[in-house]
Steps between C-alpha positions, in 0.01 A plus 500: 500500500832370631580499869741794481246726332226390739727577795579844358132589458415379851790695650409811300144481630629497857724800432209690344293431812789629713525809279129575531508453877800734530331766287182493707710542814691787338173672419451555874870539583693634197825533692528132596834405345455130583197477272674702228790253512256208499335634184840556340610144575179361353556688173869415498434128541229489233726689259793263546291184493305612191823541307610150594189329357464705183241759610710778348224760472393440859861540612523826302177633653586414860849645453351849463268445795805392701667829404203687641539330838874557486427874488256467789750308712772753432270782611516675163127447446211545742223241510149635443156370403568538127810281520323239715215476250749485212688211661175317579402530133848375406458207738173402329669523159787277616243243610362504146846475342571184700273316259690615191874430452467684167221757554280631220538844349202622704658389827831659404318823422345495848848442641638804319210717620571404862876537453452849361327596826775335704771689312334829591605432859857401413802725432532603136821303458493222757813300546509170320362226715457219256750297697490686827301386799684684774328558828428855610808650666308566819411133530826345375757371740815708518706179529592329175476122537646233279263215412559169330193382308486141381234436236408153373205517255268204459561271202190637320607864525569537127182316401302743717652797320715631783764760414788553744597842362217695672615349830854620442370844405289516816795403717725740312263778593555423867878540484815352351441143387741234373345190343657158442296238313605138459362145473342374820684170452704314239306354209590297196405660171253221427311578822410855403139591426504827302180619672613427857691733727829372642634835617578635842596859577689657785473876540704727723295813571625807684201709608344702780146400399455226758428128471123546460552697178713215365246234596224693322684460169444124523165504679292326233748216427607431857270196532642324192865605499780461748598850610741585777592852610791530743655803665879485476671684786822675412714233662330228294420676175814412314583152623681340211337160549145638488579708194639194324184306586277784379692504172473124455874437532476311828223272624326552833609154614867560419498828691314343794743207520799735499349729765422204728863400488601841637500588874179670619508863616414402858774237500759748377393755766535241775835373377638854472401575860280795401193336656428218743337183357196551726455855370525381141245224565252746655536729198455209259190384691350848472585509130325167440190621685483822296531307174230257612262788581570667167430177311179447697385855420571450131295179502209672676492778242489267199173493310401282209249612238285225353259537204131474589450199273751300706318583823171397339657172390630444853153556648350258247749233603433567869129459429561166330712392796218587739259287295752214497537536876122470542502183286775351714310588818194324359704193405666485842159517666367213289807275539541551877875475445714664772796546266280659236339724761843620612599581141170681444554713812856585394386595150226713651754686714731562204213600269369748756845652539546529124154652466578764763829590330332526159227721648757723664687546171182615325402746771574867432439810714193688385695824531644439154145530364403791723804693379387507139176679596679813618547612141135426417375706796740785421411530132126447535459742791680768297271435202193527725624814674508330840759481775537141618752328724544123471576316825598133517511256791609138518729519198695199632189277499578210268272354235538237229647662189225352282236667718704820518525535122125450454422748775638803317205569266229482771698737721546743211121509446437567869764773523371676189146497638617636835688782332222589258184446707622494858751769586380856447682796347700720741235774487217263591702338778586837656135599484409184694759563769738233373867532420584614149681175425302178491636170626490172313620206709612153392538241777579129506519252785434138594155418633377150593736323261420735214637826362281803563556806279322825578466804275353799680460872438380797701285636219129559451389139543231331292171672426245244617195663345671558166613136478151373587336729244733387221445135593122541491519680164695206357264244652765349725276529807130544560387837644330306780801281584613541864871578469738617768807715431727198461275349232480830312876552502551151356308609190805685367652158425227425245618491135464832321395688812608866523363812668711737287304743283784539250761268357863598560841346439493377860150359551134517412468204264378254764804280458712456808350379827336195342843414359641540850253253648541240224880528515508457877260207486720340233777516759268317742463819700223726616445876484294710742423871519415745778431870462399795712369817332742786540761279669623267227487146363683180590529194276626173648644219290552157659731262314658160558876506546549256213299343219694174475486282811291546814439316823145369489245315711364195318128429547262249346136520392318202344835348406619817326806671649542877540785717629446805723793748525640432846590863576129587498389219733399612849363182655338162428189392694249215491138584416176310468175580326340601829768765559423683177244779511339660200443867428380632164595167341862549606649255748663646807725325745572613853871552551649660811184687598425628149304378200723434200369447143558143391475309174512131417744419219271207417225742400730770357643253246188278466678187621295182543536255787389429853544781745674382820321565832806681635671747269815710527484876461815694419485860621691719253573871485506720191583856590277595793236234426462150645346211309424142598574241228323174586653177365475126562857451623814701577796295376792722604776729377605469137779678313322620189645574157254738334405413141290725280168368379428454131273726296188297578543533878686830529193695615363238741365696801677430827803331342841663453690203358574131538777273621616150414486256791750231586271227362455688172160643590395864480400732785341840447648797690224714649476874438380609844455863398243402236324259732480764774366760259238259366387416853480866606288579193231254616417709809 
C-alpha cells in the first residue's frame, strides 16, 4: 500500500469516527446543527478524497449520503431514529468499502440496497450535486471572498495514482474557480522522468464557503504536498505583479527585487505630510507584532501525522541508545576516567530527554478509545431491550498507543457482560426502586505511577451463591473450601466459566472474562473485581503507562541481578534472620507497626549461594497490598529496556521480561503482581 492510499484510509477512519460521534449526539439532540454540519463535512471529505485515489464506488456511495445531510442542513428533511440508524448502517458499510478499491458484486449490491433506502428520504428529482459541495445557505457567509490557492504536488504524485481533476471539481463546487497549471521550475528535456510530477497549480477561487471548506478539499494530502490558501482583499486581488507570478510569467525574486526598489507605503505617507514619522513607526510596530502573533499561532496549530511503524522504529532506537548508555556508564566506572565520566553523564542526560520525547509522542488520550464504545452500548442495549446511559471520566488520561490498542478487546468483553448480566431491564429496575435508565461508567486516571481504569454499573451485581454453585459443579473449588466473597467473585475469570442458563449472541459460552484477565496480564497489568448485590459491579484494571522502557531498582541475589519496577517501590530496609517471624510457613516482616508478607528471591528462584547475615528488603505495593522482597543487595536505580522472554521462559512465574545490562549480562524484571498473589495464596 503506497503512502497516499495509507493516508487516505487513516483519514477516512478518523472521519468515520467523527461521523459516528456526531450521530450519537444527534440521537439525543436532533436539532443540533453543528453536529449535522460535522457529519456533512465528514461525508464530503471522504467523497472527495475517495475520488482522488481511485475509490470510485466509495465516492459514488458517499455522494448520496452527502446529499442526505445536505437536505438535513437545509431544513428540508427532519432527522429521526430511522435516518440515524440508516446513516449508522451506511457508516459501517463505508468502513467495509475502505478495504476494496474495486468492490465485489455482493458489496455493490449491499450499496444499492442502502442507497435505495437513502433515496426514499430525498426529493424525487434532486438537483445534480456530482460537482457541488456548497455549504448550507444558513451556514454560508454572505460575503464572497477571493482566494488564491497555490498547489505543489509531491514528485511521486503520479506514481501514487493522484488525479487533479477531482480537486478542481470539488473547488468548482464551492464557487467560481480559475486554474493555471505550469512547471514548478525550468527543466531540460533530458531531465524529465515521465512518471514524476513537475507541475504546480495556482487557483483563483471566488466563494462564500469559507477557508475551512477549502482546506478540507486537500486534507489528506496536506502532509505531503505544499498547499497555501490566501485570502485576497479587494485592494490586493488584482495586483498585476502577483497575477504574473501566479501565471508563471514573472518569478517571485524578480517581483520582490522590483518592489524593494520602490518607496514603502509608510515612507510615502511621511514624505507627503499625511502622517508624522513617529505615527507611521508606531503603526508599523503594531503591524509587525500582529504578524508575529499570527505566525506563532499558525505554528502552534500545526500537527504532523506519523505512521505507527515509524514510532515503533524510533522507540527501538531509543531502547538501543539506553543500552549503549548503560554500557558507557559501566566502562566509565571501570576506567575511573573523569573525561569519560563527563561524556557518560552528558549522554545520559540526552538519552533521558530523547526517551521522554519519544514516550510523549506515543501517548494518546484514552478518550479516543472510550468514544468508540458509545455505539456498542447504544446498539447492544437496544437489542437487549434495556435503557443504558454511558458516562465517561478522565478521557484526557494518556496511555501508550500500543497498550491502548490492545486494551480495546478486554474492555469490549467487560462492557458486554455488564450490559447483558449486570444492568436490569427498565421494568425490573422500576420494581426495585431504581431509575428506569441504568448507568454504565468508564473512568481512567493515574494512580501510583500506573493507569487505573474502572468499569462500573449500577445493576444487579454478582450472584455470589450462583457463582459458587457453578464452580463447585465444575470442580473448580471444593464444597468445604473456606472462601470469602472476593475469592468467589474471582472465579468468573476462570476459563469457560459462565452462570448463564442459555447461550445468546451476547454471552453464555464461557468465553470472555478469562480472556480479559489473560489480555490484561499480557499487558503487565492486573484486574480486580468488586460487587454488591443489588447495587452493581466495579472492575478495576491497573496498567503500566508504557511497555517499552521503565525506571527500575536493580537488586542482586547470589550474583544474579533482578529489576523491580521503581514506581511500585515504597521503601528499602535492612533485615536480619532474627527479625523475621514465621506464621503458617509464610515469612512476615514488621514494617511501620504492621506485619507484611515477605519472600526471599533466593528461595523463590532456587538460587544457590551463601546467605548474607544482613539482607535488604524492598517494600513494594501492588494495588492495595504490600509485599516485602528480600534480596542480598540493593544496587540502585536502573533505566530498563524491557525485552520479551523467549518461548521457553515466557511463562516463568514472577517474571515479566528481561533487560540487557551494560556489561552484556541479563537481568530479569520481576512481576510483582504475580509474586504478591503467590504469597497471599500461601496464607
